[in-house]
C-alpha positions as a Markdown table, in Angstrom:
| # | Residue | x | y | z |
|---|---|---|---|---|
| 1 | Unk | 60.6 | 28.6 | -63.2 |
| 2 | Unk | 63.9 | 28.9 | -61.5 |
| 3 | Unk | 63.2 | 32.2 | -60.0 |
| 4 | Unk | 59.8 | 31.0 | -58.5 |
| 5 | Unk | 61.5 | 28.0 | -57.1 |
| 6 | Unk | 64.4 | 29.8 | -55.3 |
| 7 | Unk | 61.7 | 32.4 | -54.0 |
| 8 | Unk | 59.6 | 29.5 | -52.6 |
| 9 | Unk | 62.7 | 28.2 | -50.6 |
| 10 | Unk | 63.5 | 31.7 | -49.4 |
| 11 | Unk | 60.0 | 32.2 | -48.2 |
| 12 | Unk | 59.9 | 29.0 | -46.3 |
| 13 | Unk | 63.2 | 30.1 | -44.5 |
| 14 | Unk | 65.4 | 27.5 | -42.7 |
| 15 | Unk | 63.9 | 24.2 | -41.2 |
| 16 | Unk | 64.1 | 25.0 | -37.8 |
| 17 | Unk | 61.5 | 22.6 | -36.6 |
| 18 | Unk | 63.9 | 19.9 | -37.2 |
| 19 | Unk | 66.0 | 20.7 | -34.2 |
| 20 | Unk | 65.7 | 18.5 | -31.4 |
| 21 | Unk | 65.1 | 20.2 | -28.0 |
| 22 | Unk | 67.3 | 18.9 | -25.3 |
| 23 | Unk | 65.6 | 17.9 | -22.0 |
| 24 | Unk | 66.5 | 20.0 | -18.9 |
| 25 | Unk | 69.5 | 18.7 | -17.1 |
| 26 | Unk | 68.5 | 16.8 | -14.0 |
| 27 | Unk | 69.5 | 18.2 | -10.6 |
| 28 | Unk | 71.6 | 16.0 | -8.3 |
| 29 | Unk | 68.6 | 15.6 | -6.1 |
| 30 | Unk | 66.6 | 14.1 | -9.1 |
| 31 | Unk | 69.5 | 11.8 | -9.8 |
| 32 | Unk | 69.8 | 10.6 | -6.1 |
| 33 | Unk | 66.0 | 9.8 | -6.0 |
| 34 | Unk | 66.2 | 7.9 | -9.2 |
| 35 | Unk | 69.3 | 5.8 | -7.9 |
| 36 | Unk | 71.2 | 6.9 | -10.9 |
| 37 | Unk | 74.0 | 8.4 | -8.7 |
| 38 | Unk | 75.2 | 6.6 | -5.5 |
| 39 | Unk | 76.6 | 8.1 | -2.3 |
| 40 | Unk | 79.9 | 6.7 | -0.4 |
| 41 | Unk | 77.5 | 5.8 | 2.5 |
| 42 | Unk | 75.3 | 3.7 | 0.2 |
| 43 | Unk | 78.5 | 1.8 | -1.2 |
| 44 | Unk | 79.9 | 1.3 | 2.2 |
| 45 | Unk | 76.5 | -0.3 | 3.4 |
| 46 | Unk | 76.2 | -2.3 | 0.2 |
| 47 | Unk | 79.8 | -3.8 | 0.8 |
| 48 | Unk | 78.9 | -4.7 | 4.3 |
| 49 | Unk | 75.7 | -6.6 | 3.3 |
| 50 | Unk | 77.9 | -8.3 | 0.6 |
| 51 | Unk | 80.6 | -9.3 | 2.9 |
| 52 | Unk | 78.1 | -10.8 | 5.3 |
| 53 | Unk | 76.5 | -12.7 | 2.6 |
| 54 | Unk | 79.8 | -14.0 | 1.6 |
| 55 | Unk | 80.6 | -15.2 | 5.1 |
| 56 | Unk | 77.4 | -16.9 | 5.5 |
| 57 | Unk | 77.7 | -18.7 | 2.2 |
| 58 | Unk | 81.3 | -20.1 | 3.3 |
| 59 | Unk | 80.0 | -21.1 | 6.5 |
| 60 | Unk | 77.3 | -22.9 | 4.9 |
| 61 | Unk | 79.7 | -24.6 | 2.6 |
| 62 | Unk | 81.9 | -25.8 | 5.1 |
| 63 | Unk | 78.8 | -27.1 | 7.2 |
| 64 | Unk | 77.5 | -29.0 | 4.1 |
| 65 | Unk | 80.9 | -30.5 | 3.5 |
| 66 | Unk | 81.3 | -31.7 | 7.0 |
| 67 | Unk | 78.0 | -33.6 | 7.1 |
| 68 | Unk | 77.5 | -36.8 | 5.4 |
| 69 | Unk | 74.4 | -36.4 | 3.2 |
| 70 | Unk | 74.9 | -32.7 | 2.8 |
| 71 | Unk | 72.0 | -32.0 | 5.7 |
């Protein structure tokens, strides 16, 4: 029986179907479209918007602090 068992394993061969197939690597254009990569222009633009929002909030806090009922 041992010989037949070894023969069966030999005939089946290596289990190549268990290998995981890697998806193809994304190109830079694909990454930019999906917003996974950000360019320097976008970062500078976001910082400007954030700075403006912070400045607005600071002005609003000062205005609310100077009014008797907070508006």
